[in-house]
N, C-alpha and C positions, 0 to 999 in steps of 0.2 A: 281304745276303750272297748271293752266287751260288756254287753248287757243281754239279759234274757227276758223277753216279754212273754208272759203267760198266754196260753191259748185264749183264755177268756178276755184278755186285755188287748188283743190285737185283731186287725182285720186285713185281708189280702184281696185286692180287686184287680182283675186283668180285663181290659176292654179293647176289642179289636176295632180299628177304624181304617178309613181309606182317604188319602189325599192324592193330588196329582202325581206325587212321586211313587205311589203304590200303597199297599197295606202296611199297617204298623199296629203295635200294641202299646196302650198306655197302662202302666202298672203303678198302683199305689199300695203302700203298706202303712197301716196306721197302728200305733201302739201307745200304751200308757206306762210311763216309768214313775212309780211312786217315790215320794221323798223329795226334799228340796235342799239338800246339803249344799254348802257353798261350793265344794269341789264339783259336784254334778252340775250346778247352775253355770259355773264358768265353762266347763267342758262343753255342755250342750249349746251354750251361746256361741262358742267358737265353731261349732260344727256347721253352721250355715255357710261357712266359707270353703268347705271341702266337698269332695265327691266320694261316694262310698260304694261298697259292694256288700249286699246282704245275703245271708243264708236264711231261707224261709222254708220251714217244714210244714207241709200240708198235712191234713188229717189222715190222708192215705198212707202217710209215712214217707212219701217222696220229698226229697229236699231239693230246692231249686236255688240257683245262684242268680241274684238280681243285680244287674249292673255289670260293667266290664272295665278293663283297664283303659279302653278308648272312650267310652261313654259311661261315666259314673252316675250313681243315684244322687239326687239332690235332697237336702234335708231342710225342713222347717219345723219349728216347735214353739209351744207356749205353755206356761204354767197355769194350772187350773185346780181349784179346791174340790170341784165336783159337789155332790150333795152330801156325802157322808163325812162325818167328822174324822179328822186324821187321815184323809185321803188326798191331801195336796200332793201333786206330782206334775210331770211334764207330758203333755200330749205331743207325740212324735209323728211326723208325716214324711214318708220317703216317696219320691216320685221318680219314674224312669220311663223313657220312651225308646222303643226298640223295634226294628223291622223284623225281628225274629222272636220266637218264643223263648223264654228263659230256659237255660240248659238244666237238665236233670243231672245232679252230681252224686246222689245216693238213693238207691231204691230200698224198699223195706227188706228185701232179701239180703242186700249188702249190709244193712244195719243190724241184721240178726246173726250174721256170720261171726265166727270167733276171730280173735285177733284185735289189733289196735283199733280197727274201725267198727268193732262190734258194739253192742249196746253199752252205753256208758263209757266206752273207750275213747281215746283221743281221735281226732278227725282232722285231716288235711284236705282242703278243697282248692283246686287249681282251675284257673280260667286262662286258656291260651289266647283268648281274644276271639272276635268274630271272624268267620271265614272271609277271605278276600278273593272274590271271584270276578272273572272277566276284567282283569287289569289290562291296561293298554299294552299293545304289542311292543311298544317302545320301552316298556319297563325293564330296567336292568338291576334294580335293587328292590327287595321286599323288606318292609319294616315289620318286625315282630314285637309285641308288647303284651306280656302276660302278668297275672297276679295270682297270689296264693294266700290262703288263710289257714291257720292251725288253731284248734281248740285247746291245745295243750302247751303252746309256747310259740316262739318266733320261727319263721322260715329261715333256715341257715344256708340252703344251697338251691340253685336252679340249674337245670340242664336242658338246653334245646338240642333236638336231634332232627335230622332229615329222614323221614320215613320212606318217602318215594318222590320221584321227579326226575327230570332230565339231568344228565351228568354235568358237572362243572360248577354247581352251586356250592358256596362256602358260607357258613355261619360265622360272622365276624367275631362275636364274643358269646360262645355257647353258654357260659356260666352266668350271664346277666339276664334279669327278667325282661329287659327291653334291649333288643339288638337288631342287627340288619343281616340280610342274606344277599351276598353279591354273586355275580356270575350266573344270574338266572337268565332263562330264555323262555320263549313261548312254550306253554305246556302246563300240565297239572302237577302240583306239589302237595305233599302232606308233611307237616312239622309237628313234633311232640314236645311239650314242656313238662318236665318232671320236677317236683319240688320235695324237699326234705325238711322236717322241722327239727327242733332241738332234741327230741327223744328218738329220732330216727324214723318217724312215721313218714311214708311216701305216698304220693298220689300224682297223677298226670292227666293231661288234657291234650287234645290234638286240634290242629287247625288246618283247613284245606285252603289252598290258594291256586289260582289259575291265571295264566297270562295268555291273552288272546293270540291266536295264530294270525300273523299279518294278513291283511285283506288282499294285498297285492300278489300273493302266491309265492312260489319258490324262485330262487335264483336260477337263471338260465345260464348254462356254461357252454361256451364255444371254445373248444380246445385248439381250434385252428384247422385248416384244411389238411386232408391227407397228404402225405409227402412222398416224393420219389427221390431216392438218393442214389448217386452213381455207384457202380460196382467198386468194391474196395473201400468205400467211405463208411466210417462207423460213428459219425457224429452229425448232429444237426441242432437246430434251435426250435423251441416251441414258444408261441406267443398266444396265450389264452385271453379271451375277453369274457366279461360277465355282464349280464343285464340284471340289475338289482332292483326289485320292487320297492316302493315306499315302505318305510318302517322296518325294512329288513337290513341287517348288517352281516358282513362276512366274519365268521369266527375262525375259519382255517381253510387253507388251500394245500392240497397234497398231490404231487405227481407220483404215479406208480406204473409198473409194467403189468399188463394184463395177460399177455401170452405166457402160457405155462412152460416151465422149463428154461426160461431165459434168465441168465445170471450175468453179473458183471456190468450191468448198466448203472451209470452214475449220472445224477442231476446236479448241475452247478448251483441251482436255486430251487430245491425240491418243494419249498413252501411258498413259492412266488408265482405270479402269473406268467412271467417269462423265465425261461431256463435253458441252459445249454444241456445237451444230452450226449454222453459218450458211451462207448462200449456196445453200440447197437450191433446185433448179429449181422455178419456180412455174408452175402450169397456166394456160394462157391461153384455151383452148377446151374441151379434154377433159382428163380427169384424167391426171396424170403419176405414175409410180411410179419412185422412186429406191432402189436397193439399197445398203446399207452393210454392212460386215463388221468384226467384232471378232475379231482374230487373236491367239492366245495361244501363246507358245512356252515349253515347260517345260525343266527342267534336263537333260533328255536330248536336247534339240534337237527334240522332236516338236512339231508344229504342230496346234493345234485352232482351230476358228472357228465362229462362228454369224453369221447375217445378219438384218438388219432391213429391211423394206420400208416406206418412207415414202411414203404416197399423198397427193399434193397435189390437193385437191378441184378439180373443174371449177368455175369461178366461177358464182356465182348470176347469174341474168339476170332482167330485168324488162321486160316488153313490153306494149304496149297494142294491138298489131295484129300480124297475121301468124300467130298461133297457131291453135288449133282454131276453126273457123268465123270466122277473122280476129278472134277475141276478141269477137264479137258474140253476146251471151248471150240477147237478147230478140227472138224472131222478129217480134214486133209493132212493134218500133222498132229498125231496123237501124243507127241512129246511136249506140245505146248500146253501150259496150264495157266490158271488164274490164282493169284493170291486173293483169297476171299476174306474180307473183313465184315463180320456180322456184328452190328452194333449191339451194345449192351441192352438187355431187356427185349431182345428181338422176339416178336410174336408173329408167327406165320399166318395167324388168323386175324390180325389187326385190320379193322375196317380202314380202307383208304390206302393201305400199304405203306412202304417206307421210301423216302428219297434215295436215289442211287447216284453215286459218283463213279465215273469211269476215269481211272488214272492211266496216263500214257507216259511211259518212260522214254528216255533218249536213246540214241543209236548205240551208245557205249555198252549197253547190256542186252543187245539183241541176242537171240538164241544161237545164231550161227557164229557168234564170237566166243561162246563159252559152253558149247555142248548143251544148249537149251537148259542151262542151270538157272532155274527160277529164283534160287536163293540170292543171286546177284542183285535182284531188285531190293533186297533188304539192307544194302549198304547205305550208310547215312548220306553219302553224296548223291544218292538216287532219289532223295526226297520223301514224299508222303509215306510209302510203305514202311520205312524204317520206324517212324513214329507210331504207326498203327500196330505193328508187330510187337513193339516194346510197350504198348499201352501207356504212352506218356500223357495222354489226355483222352477224355471220352468223345465220342462222336454220336450224332443223331442219324447219320446216313449210313447205309451199307456202301462198301467200296469194293469195286472189282479192279484189281491191278493185274492185267494180263501181260504175258511176255510175248513180244513180237519176235518172230524167227529171223526175219531179215527185212531190209529196206525201211520203208516209212509207213506210218499209219494211214490207212485208207478207209473209206466208208464201208467197203466190203468187210475188212477185218474187224472194224468196230462193231458192225452189225452182228457179227458172230459172237463177240463178247456180250453184247446187249441181249442177244437171244439166250445165251447161256444164263445170264443173270436173271432174266425174266422168268426162266423155268426154275431156277434154283431158289429164288426169293419172292416174297410178296412185295412187288415193286409198284410205287406210285408213278405211273408213266407220264404224269404231268410234271414230275420233278426229277428228271434225269439230267445230270450235269457232267461236264468233262473238264479235266485239267491235266496239264502236262508240262514238262520242262524240256528245253532245247528242242529237238525234233518232235518230242511229244507235245510241246506247245504249238509247233507248226501243225501237228496232227489235230489238235483241238480246233484250230482255225479251219483246217481242211474239211473236217466232218461237218461243221456248221455251214460251210460254203456249199458242200455237196447236198446237204439236206437241212435247210434252215428251220424246219419244224420238228426235228428229232430231239433237240436239247432245249432245256429251260435256261441254260446259261453256261458260260465257259470262262476259265482262267488259264492264260498262257504265260509261262515264264521263260525269258531269254529265248524267245522263239527264233527258230532258224527260218530260212527262206520259205515263203508260202504265197499262195495265189490271192489271198484276200487283198494284197497290196495292188493288184492289177486294176486298171481303170474299170469302173462300173461294178466291181465285186463288192465294194462297200455297201451298195444298195441292197445286195442280197442278204447280208448279215446284220444290217443296221438295227433290226428289231429284236435281236437276241442280246441279252445282257452280257457284256464282255469286260474283262479286266486284264490288263497287261502289266507284267512285272519285268523290270530290266535294270541293268546297272551301266552307268557310263564307263566303268572300268572293264567291261566285258570286251576283251581283245579278240576273243575267238569269234564271236558274232556281235559286233558292235551294234547298238540299237539303231544307229543312223545308217547302217549299211542297207543296200538295196533289198527290197522285199522282206524287210524284217519289221521290228516292232513299230518304229515311227512311220514307216510307209503304210503299215496296216491301219494305224491310227488315222493318218491323213486321208486314206481311202474311205474310211467310214464317215469321217467328218465332211467329206466332199459329197456325200449322198444328198440328193435333192428330191423330195424334202428330207429333212433330218429324221432319223429314226426315233423310236420311242425312248431308247436308253442311250445316254452319252457313254461312249467307250471310256472306261476308267483306266488310269495309268498311274503307276508309282515308279519313280526312278531314284536311284541313289548313286553314290560314288564309292561305296564301302567295299565292294567285292567284285569278283570276276565272274566268269561263266562257270559257276559252281554253287555248292550249297550255301555259301555265304549270301547269295541272292535269294534263291528259291526257298531255302529253308528259313533263313532269318527274317525274310520279308513276307513269307507266304505260309509254308507248311507247318512250321513249328508254332502251334497256337499259343504256347507258353510265352513266346517272346515277340512274335510278329506284331506289327502295329495294329492289326485287325484280325478278327476271326473269320477266315475265309468261308467257313461253313455258315455260321449264324449271322455274320454281318454282310454276306453277299449271296451265297447260293440259296439259303433257305428263305430269303426275301422273295424269291422269284419262282413263278410257275408259268406254264404255258397259257394259263388263264389270266388275262390282264386284270379282271375284276378281283380275283383272289390275290394277285400281286399287289394291287393298290390297297387292298385290305391289310396286307402284311406291312406295307410302308406306314399306313395309318396307325396300326397297333404299336409300332415302334415309336412313332411320334407321341402317342398317348402315354407310353411308358416313360420316355426320357424327357419329354416336354422341353426340347431345345428348338431354337429357330431353325437350325440346320436340318434337323429331322422333319420338322413341320413343313418347311419349304420344299424339301425333296418329295415328301408325300403329296403335297398340293399339286406339284407338277405332274406326277403320275396319275392322280385321281382326275385331273382335268383333261387327260388324254382319253378317258372313257367316253363312250357315247352317252347321250342324255338318257336318263331313266332312273328307276328307283335306286339301284345300287350306287350310282354316282351321287344322287341327292343325299342318301344316307351317309356316305363317306364324307362328303363336304360338310355335313352337319357335325360329324364327329371332329373334323379338323377345326371347325369354328370353335368348338368347345375347347380344343387344345390351345388355340390362340388366346381365347379368353382366360384360360388357366395360366398362361404365360404373361398376360398383360392386365386386362381389366380387373379380374378377380383378385389380383395381388397388388394392384396399384402401380404396375410397371408400364413403361413405354419402350418401343423399339424403333430404331431409325436405321435404315439401310442407305449407305452411300456407295455409289458407283464411280470408280476412278477411271478416267479416260474418255473414250468416245461416248457421246450422249446415247442413252438407251431409253426405250419406252417398253415398260413391262407391265402387263395387266394382272399379274398374280397378287402383287402388293405394291405399295407406293415406294419408289426409290428416289434418291436425291443425287443428281448428276453433278460431279465435279470434273470439269472437262479439261482444265488447264493446269500445268505444273508450274506456271509462272509464280514467282514469289508474290505474296499478297493476294492471290486469288481467294475469294471468300464467297461462301454460300450461306446466306442468312436464313433464319426462320425454317429450319429443317422440319420436314413433315414426317410423322411417324408412319408405320406400315399401313395404318388405316387412313392416311392422308389428312391427319389433324396437324395443323401448324403449331410450331413451338417458338420459343425465343432462343433456341440453341443455334449456334453457328459453327461453321468449319472453315479453317483458314490454312492455306498452304504457306507456311513460313519460309521454307526453302526446299527446292527439289531440282537441283542443278542438273542431275542426270537426265531429266526430261521423261517423256512417256516411254513405256516399254514397247518392245517389239510385238507384233501380232501373235496372239496366243491361240488357244483352242476355242473354236466357235461351236458351242453346243450348250445345252441346258445343264451345266455342271453345278453341283453343290446347291441346287435349288434356286439358281439364278437364271436370268434371261441369257439367250445364246450369245448376244453381243456384249454382255457384261463381262464374261470370262475372257473375251477376246482382246480387251484393252486393259492397260495397267499403267501405274506410275512406277518408274524404275529408280534404283539407287545402287551405288556401289561403294567400294572401300574409299575411293577418292572423293566421292560426292554423296555423303549420306543425306537423308531427307528429314525434314521436321515439319510436322503438321500439328494442328491443335483444335480442340473443341472449345468453344466459348459459350458464355451464357448458361453455364451449368449451376445447379444448386449445391453450394458447398456442404450443405447438411446431408446430402444424399450420396450414395455410392453408385458406381457405374461398372458394367462389364463391357469390355472392348474386344471384339473378335475380328481378326485380320484374315482376309481371304487372299492367299498367295497363289500365283501361277508363275512359277519360275521356269519359263519355257522358251527354248529357241534351239533349233538344230545346230546353228553355228556355235553354240556354247561348247559342244564337244569338239567340233572341228578347230576352234580357236583356243582350246585348252582352258576355257573359262570354267568357273565353278559357281553354281547358283545356290542361293539360300538367303533367308531373311532373319534378322535379329532385331527385336523391337524392345524398346524401353518406354513404358507408359506410366508416368508419374511414380516411378520407382519399381513397378512390376516388370520383370525381365522374362522374355521368352524367345524361342527361336522356332523357325519353321520345322515341322516334323520330318519332312523329306525334302531334299534340296532341289529337286527339279521335277517338272511335270506332276506336281502335286494336285490331284483332283479329288481328294478324299478328306483332307484335314484342314481345320482352321487353327490359327495361333491365337490363344485366348489369354486375356488378362482379366482377373476377377476382382470385384470389390475395390475398384480404383477410386480413390478419394480426390475430388477436385481441389485445386488451390483455393485459398481464401477469396481470390478474385474470380472463381468459377471456371477455371480452365483445366483441361487435361492435355498435356503435351505428349505427342508421340514422336519418338526419335527412332528412325529406321536406318539400319545399316546392313551391310552384307554380312552373311554368316561367316564367322571364322572358327568358332568353337575350339580355339586353341589347338588346331591341328598342325599349325606351323608348316604348311605346305606352300612353299614359295613358288611352285610351278603353276599355281592357279590364281586367276583374278576372280574375286568374289563379286556376285551381282545378285540383286533381289528385285522382285516385282510384286506389287500388291494390286489386286483387281477391285477389291471392295472392302468396306468396313461396316460392321454391325455394332451400333451403340445401344446398349440396354440400360435405361434409366430405372433404378430401383426405388421403391418407396422409402420415405425417410424413416419409417418405423424399423428400428433395429431388430434383427432376428434374436430370438431368445438365447441367453447364455448357454442353455443346454444343447444348442446346436454346435457348440465349439468345444474342442479339446485344445488346451493351451499348455505347451511344454517349453521350459527354458533350460539352459545348460550352463554350468559354471564349474569352478574348482571347489567351491565350498558353499554351505548354506547361507553364508553372509550375503550372497547375491540373490537370495530368494525374493519372490514377489507373491503376495497373497492370492492373486488371481491366476497364477501359473503353478504347475507342478514343476518344481526345480530338480533336475537331475544333476547331482554332483558326486564327486568321488572319482575313482580310477577305473574306467571301463576295461582296461587291459588286465586288471587283477581279478575282477568278478563281474558277473552280469548285474547290471543296474536296472531297476524298474521303479517308475513312479506313476501315481494316479492323479488325474486331473481333480482339483479340489471340488469341483461342482458336479461333473458327470461321472466321476469314478472310473472313466476309461483310462487305459494304461498304455505306456510306451516302455520298451526294454531295449537293451543293447546287445541282445542275441548271444554273443560269445566273446570272451576276452581275446581270442585269437584274431579277431577282426579289428582290433584297436591297437595302436602303438603310441607310447608316450614320446614327446620331444624332450630328450634328456629325462628329467624326472617329472616333467609337467604333463598333466592330462587335461589341463584347461587353465583358464585365468578369469578371475572375477572382474577384471578391467581390461579385457583384451582389445575391444573395439574402441574407436575414437569417441570422445564425448560428443553427444549430439547425434549419434547414429540412430537411424530410424525414428527421428523426432516426430512426435505426434502419432506414431504407429505402435511403438512398443514402449513400456516403461524403461526408464534409463538403466536400471539394474539389469533388466533382461537384455537390452540392446548391447550393453557393454561387456557382458560376461559370455564365455564361450567354452565349449568342449572341443578338443582337437584330435586329429588322427594323423599320424606322422608317416609320410613316405610309403603309402600303400596304394595299390591300384585295384580297381574293380574288375572282377572276372565273372562274366555272365554264365559260363559253363559251370562254375563253382557256386553260383548264386550267393556270393559272399556279401549280401546286404548286412549292414552293421547296426541298423535299428529297425524295430517293428512297432508301428502303431497298432496295438492289439485290440482296440475296442473294449467292449465290456468283458471283464475276466470270465473265461469259460464260454463265451458266446461270440466274440468278434463284433463286427459292425453289422447293424441292420442294413438290409438291402436299400440302396439308394445311390444318389449322385453326390460325390464328395469332392472337395477342393483341399489340397494340402499346400500350405505356403511355408517355404523354408528360407530362413534368414541366415546369412553367412557374412561375417565381417571380422577384420582384424586391422590393427594399426601397424603391425609388423610387416617387414618386407618379405612376404612369402608369395609363392606362385598361386595360380587360381585354384579354387576348390571345385572339384567335379562332383556333381550331385546326380545320383541315380534314384529312380523311384518306380515302383511296380504297384499299380493300383489293382488289388485283387488278383484274379486268375486269368483274365481274358482281355486285358487292355494294353498289351505290349509293354515294352520297357521305355520309360521316359529318361532322357539323358540331357544334361545341360551343364554349363560351367558358369562360374561367376568370379569376377576379380574381387578378392576379399580385402586387399590392402586399402585402408582408408575408405572402405565402402560405407556410405552414409545413408543410402536409400534403396539400393537394388535388392530385390528378393525374387525367388523363383516360385512358380505356381504350377501345379499339376492337377488335372481333373480326370476323374474316372468313375465308372459305374461299378459298384461293389455288389456282388451277390451276397445273400444273407450269410453271415458267419465269416466273411472274408476279412482280411487285414490289409494294411498298407505297409509294404516293405521299402526301405530306402537305405541310402548310404552316402557318406561323405568321403571322398578319396581324392587323389591327385589325378590329373589327366595322365593317360598312359605315357610312360617313358619320361615323365617330368618329375623331378625331385621337389619335395616341399612338404608343407603342412596344410591340412584342410581344417576349416573351422566351422562350427555349428553354434549359432546363437539361440535360435528359437524355432519351433515348429507349431503351426496352428492348423488343425483339421476342422473343416466346416462341412456339415451336411446341408446341401443346397437343394435337394429334390429327391 
């Protein structure tokens, strides 16, 4: 309805007022419409139910728009005859309350201009609505609602436009009078509404909106610590973290390269907090630094970032001439040189210097035997220099491998080498170590004996005759960390021969009082007086069971406080009882004072992290002679007689429990006397006694009173030791079966470094865990040896009943077809000999692959079977379809030199596994009459090669477990093969990988 009220018939009043909410205007417009036609009467009567917008022209010519689309004008009216005859009409009253003054829509100048809006021409008036200022920072949608009027007809189109504001905003329906704007973020916006009437007259109005900047400030980005990567490595992982204030949200994350000129870098997840990075520039001569940036944009459009500097180490170098004094270390014989290994990233100005290793070769490559040809030291058979020259792994120490001209290593000769090294390099004199093989091993002993303050530690392999074995000399060397490597098959220098390894060991153990460090020893049967012992067990860090540098040398310095700190730091990182108890022993050898107090407090925190804070308990059992140990509570089991029971075991904090331990059978009786020292974090007499078992008389023990709803870890401490084992052609080693979990001792004799572990063992419904102990056979089919095993202690770890999150596990099953799939497992099916297969865990997304078709072979046409294993296999452990299906590998053997692993647990695609402690459980079973399955497993880069076998025929419960510490980005490699020289088929049912720390 349009009406025009004459100037003389209307009034306009605008009154400003104030209330608690602030100032506002009350506007009233009064007018009189003459006449009382029925149509007008009905229309005006209905108007009381509506809300309106008025155009009011002031006497100045200014036109104002009263009312808005959000808050309209209200109308009231009544008929009145007034005083004059024929003047009956409607008195109209329009009212409006507004916090702002009415908008000016047309000025007198505008009204007088030519065109549609000129005098007497058509007029379009647009109201885009009131400004919307200081909206909440959490606002993500703005509502727009405009209105338009035309004096010449209807409005036929609307158009909303964004004039200004942060990027990303989108008008949902630009052609509607009322619409919304999405994708908005904190900041200021302007929007314009244009309207067009039926004859093409246009007008527009704009509205300002602002969304408050969040009060909490900007997002803080931590891209991660700067990184150091080894020479030749071009990949790493980034893990960014954000601190997000209230009312702020993340709009985008982007990784980029900052360093100019760098190309070829790729991110596996460029828009994620975590990403793998490949193509990082590799240093060729000097170190390279590449800067990366993580940029985060928030919901207000603000950008925050942080940067990571990745340093690629300068490559290690190894040279035999050209260095200090042209590498000539002996002024008396200028033909003699040193192979000098300079570790990657070497900095001659680094504060504190670098650790130094002196390597001593055997007599076979003395200079007088080959014209002082120092290159003879690079033969693989000669140990460490071969691996350093070929850069097969990085080192943190500098290494001097000097050539001896004739005879044997003496303190005088070694002092010349050390003098040369100290002048050539920046040496940390508190961390000088020695290692050698054969007569070089004897030289290591001789140097320490001649000067027991010169070195911080020594490792001797297959040592020949030396004087440490002489009476009283053990007292001289007892406080120097020593490690001996030997093989029972060494016929050139048998370990039990006079003045060799075992005599050295016994001499140190006879010291009174005992020294600070127990002399460590590893023995096996696998090799002779050759690289099969010193390389495979010691110098080849890729395959040896431990890292001689990081797991032994770098623990130790000539400063006992610093050494104790190194042991404590390892315990904090790994959080295992083995590392905690070893650190505790070293720390307690310190004199009273602030350093000891601080280290003990750190170890208390480690113990709490393993027990109280996670709801776990630990129980240590000593088998054999009773022991009293004040470092932690132990439970003595002194008799092997059947039925011997110890009830109410106390945990390491001496809190009693309802758990018991029973000797079910142990016919072989107690073991022979072992090594008496503080080995493996235990009391000196604990390692000296044991329970024994052999092929003819296996042992069975059990824990009782356990909670069937909980899981337990069982660690067995083996000391398979006796000189007569070699002399009587015995062979020692332990094989354990603990409620289905199968494991064997890592090394078969004189093991002083490793436990045999069973993880996540589930008690029976009656609360029992049964331990079956037998002698190691490993399917080596050697009829010339009698197998025997000895266990000195058991650690039981009771875990909380709260199950770890599913995200801690990767679950893979194997089958011939997808018919055997289970929804909680990633099922690998198909023919691995035809193509590489890869599947991803349905929850974690982490993957496993079959590496190469050349590493798999079908049995006939079969690559697996959906019902290979017997019904009921792994009952209660695996779903039936998973337990009964399998993938096979026919008549192939594992070759360590070829590294022919045939499956890889790859972790997150493009990133590998995050740093941590992992357990892999491998299930193998078949109902067919096939020979055992050999399982090999390599955990990351520095944990040696795990090797075990399992009888797969009608296997209902047995599975193998391996544990290792993975560095960030590493993977787990494994394989299923036949034992060497044995025909048959290997089977794989399932693999479960669990992150445990």
